[in-house]
N, C-alpha and C positions, 0 to 999 in steps of 0.2 A: 519141096515136099509139102503136100496139103496138110493143114492142121486138122486133126480128128477130135471132134467134140461129141461127148455123149449127151444126148438130149433126154430129158425125163418127161417130155410132153408127147402125147400121141393123138392122132386124129383117127377116130373110128366113126364111120358113117357120117362124116361132117361135124362130129362133136369132139371137142378138145378135152383130153383127159391128162391128168398128171400122174406119173408113176412114182410110187414111194419106195423106200428102201426095202420094204417087205413084199414088193411086187404088186401091191394092191393099187387100184386105180380110183381116182376121184375126179368127177367132172369139174372143169374149170369154168366158172361163171364170168362171162364178159361184162364189161361196163359200157360198151358202145351202144349208142342209140341209132341202130341201123335204119329205122324208119326216117329219122331226121336226115341222115346221110343220103339215103336213096332219093329224098326229095330235093337235094341240092344239085346244082349244075357242077360240071367238072371245074369250071372257073372258080366257083365259090369254095369248093373243097381245096383247090390249090392255094387260094388266097389265105384261107384259114390255116392250112398246113405251113405256109411260109412264115406266118407270124407266131407259130408255136415254139416256145422257148425250149421245150423238151424234145423237139424233133431231132432225128438223126441227121448229121451233116456228112453223109457218105459221099465221097467223090466218085467219079467214073472209075478211077484206079482202084478205089476200095471195092467197088462192085466186081471189077475184073479179078481181084484177088480173093473174093469171097468163096466159101465152100457151099456146095449144094447139099441140102439135108436129104438123107436117103430114108425111105420107108423101111421099117423092120417088121418082121413077122411076129405076131404076138404068141407067146408060149404059155400064158397063164390059162388055166381051165375056164375061169370066169369070162375071159375075153373071147375064147373060142365058142362059148355058148351063145353069144349075141347074135 
């Protein structure tokens, strides 16, 4: 039986938002330097990622057992107005 997890993060028009207990949404600010990453080769990115102590060490079996996140329809009036 797949594990069901409620996510409180939404993607609207390519922008990530966090949903709060009162159903309000706030934009999540990323910390990634996408310009720097875009300028790197795939090999450079793989090399840096392999040395990252905080990286996830998921195995192929972990990926096979993972659950797919499903999109949900927004029901708040503010979200429908966008």
